[in-house]
C-alpha positions in Angstrom: 14.4 27.0 -20.2 16.0 25.0 -17.4 13.2 26.0 -15.0 10.5 24.9 -17.5 12.2 21.5 -18.0 12.2 21.1 -14.2 8.6 22.0 -14.0 7.8 19.2 -16.4 10.3 16.6 -15.2 9.4 16.8 -11.5 5.7 16.1 -11.9 6.4 13.3 -14.4 8.9 11.8 -12.0 6.4 12.0 -9.2 3.7 10.2 -11.2 6.2 7.5 -12.2 7.2 7.0 -8.6 3.6 6.8 -7.4 2.7 4.3 -10.2 5.5 2.1 -9.1 4.5 2.4 -5.4 0.8 1.7 -6.1 1.6 -1.1 -8.5 3.7 -2.8 -5.9 0.8 -2.6 -3.4 -2.1 -3.5 -5.6 -0.6 -6.0 -8.1 0.7 -8.0 -5.2 -2.8 -8.4 -3.9 -4.6 -8.9 -7.2 -5.2 -12.5 -8.2 -4.1 -12.4 -11.8 -3.2 -16.0 -12.3 -3.0 -16.8 -16.0 -3.8 -20.4 -15.2 -7.0 -19.6 -13.5 -9.0 -22.6 -12.6 -12.5 -23.0 -11.3 -11.2 -24.3 -8.0 -11.0 -22.2 -4.9 -7.6 -21.3 -3.5 -6.7 -22.8 -0.2 -6.8 -20.3 2.7 -3.3 -21.3 3.6 -1.9 -19.6 0.5 -4.4 -16.7 0.4 -2.7 -13.4 -0.1 -3.4 -10.4 2.2 -6.0 -8.0 0.9 -5.0 -4.6 -0.6 -6.5 -3.1 2.6 -4.2 -5.2 4.8 -1.2 -4.4 2.7 -2.1 -0.7 2.7 -2.5 -0.6 6.5 1.0 -2.2 6.8 2.4 0.3 4.3 0.8 3.2 6.2 2.4 2.1 9.5 5.7 1.7 7.9 5.7 5.1 6.2 4.4 6.9 9.3 7.3 5.5 11.3 9.9 6.2 8.7 8.7 9.7 7.9 8.3 10.9 11.4 5.1 12.8 10.7 4.8 15.8 12.9 1.7 17.1 14.6 1.5 20.0 12.1 1.5 17.4 9.3 -1.2 15.1 10.8 -4.0 16.7 8.8 -2.2 16.3 5.5 -1.1 12.7 6.5 -4.7 11.8 7.4 -5.9 13.1 4.0 -3.3 11.0 2.2 -4.0 7.8 4.2 -7.8 8.2 3.7 -7.2 8.2 -0.1 -4.8 5.2 0.2 -7.5 3.3 2.2 -10.3 4.2 -0.3 -8.1 3.1 -3.2 -7.3 -0.2 -1.4 -11.0 -0.9 -0.8 -11.8 -0.2 -4.4 -9.0 -2.6 -5.6 -10.2 -5.3 -3.2 -13.7 -4.9 -4.6 -12.4 -5.2 -8.2 -10.3 -8.3 -7.5 -13.0 -9.9 -5.3 -15.5 -9.6 -8.2 -13.1 -11.4 -10.4 -12.3 -14.1 -7.8 -16.0 -14.8 -7.3 -16.4 -15.5 -11.0 -15.1 -19.0 -11.2 -15.4 -19.2 -15.0 -11.9 -19.5 -16.5 -10.9 -16.4 -18.6 -9.8 -16.7 -22.2 -6.9 -14.5 -23.5 -9.2 -11.6 -24.5 -10.9 -11.6 -21.1 -7.5 -11.6 -19.4 -6.5 -8.5 -21.4 -9.8 -6.8 -20.6 -9.3 -7.6 -16.9 -5.8 -6.2 -16.9 -7.1 -3.1 -18.7 -9.7 -2.7 -15.8 -6.9 -3.0 -13.3 -4.7 -0.5 -15.2 -7.6 2.0 -15.5 -8.3 1.6 -11.8 -4.7 2.3 -10.9 -4.7 5.4 -13.1 -7.8 6.7 -11.4 -6.3 6.0 -8.0 -3.1 7.8 -8.8 -5.0 10.8 -9.9 -6.8 10.8 -6.5 -3.6 10.1 -4.6 -1.2 12.7 -6.1 -2.8 15.9 -4.7 -2.8 14.8 -1.0 0.7 13.3 -1.5 2.0 16.5 -3.1 0.6 18.6 -0.3 2.2 16.4 2.4 5.5 16.3 0.5 5.5 20.1 0.2 5.1 20.4 4.0 8.0 18.0 4.8 11.4 19.0 6.1 14.4 18.4 3.9 15.2 15.3 6.0 11.7 13.9 5.6 11.9 14.6 1.8 15.2 12.8 1.6 13.7 9.8 3.5 10.6 9.8 1.3 12.7 10.0 -1.9 14.9 7.1 -0.7 11.8 5.0 0.1 10.2 5.6 -3.3 13.4 5.2 -5.2 14.6 2.0 -3.5 11.5 0.5 -1.8 13.5 0.4 1.4 14.8 2.7 4.0 18.1 3.7 2.5 19.0 0.3 0.9 19.3 0.4 -2.9 17.5 -2.3 -4.9 19.6 -5.0 -6.4 20.1 -4.8 -10.1 
């Protein structure tokens, strides 16, 4: 009974952690302004693209996780999916940004639904390569990975 509960709780926990991770990356790059206007945003306040943020995240994770030569193939599989997901998200948010017509409440809800569905699809693509990499990690790497996903930082807990 305990083993069955663990078999359910661990994958669910992994999915929740991945959702939080991807949401942080992609929602930060999405232009979801509720007060959308027809005016273009100044380039001085332009946010980095999902691709740029993902590249920064990849560099941070690679340095923190000390990926070994034996893990390079698994790491490359994971980063390829991360990059593809970022490109897809940029395309979705670019399409919306190019449409200068202000959205009404229903259109906002539909756009948020598109973003959410895109995130779900991306998570489904990301979990298998992440799971394979995680399974290959040493206990120390797993501990570091768990800390990063739990806190968003390298060993520093989030403020409450």
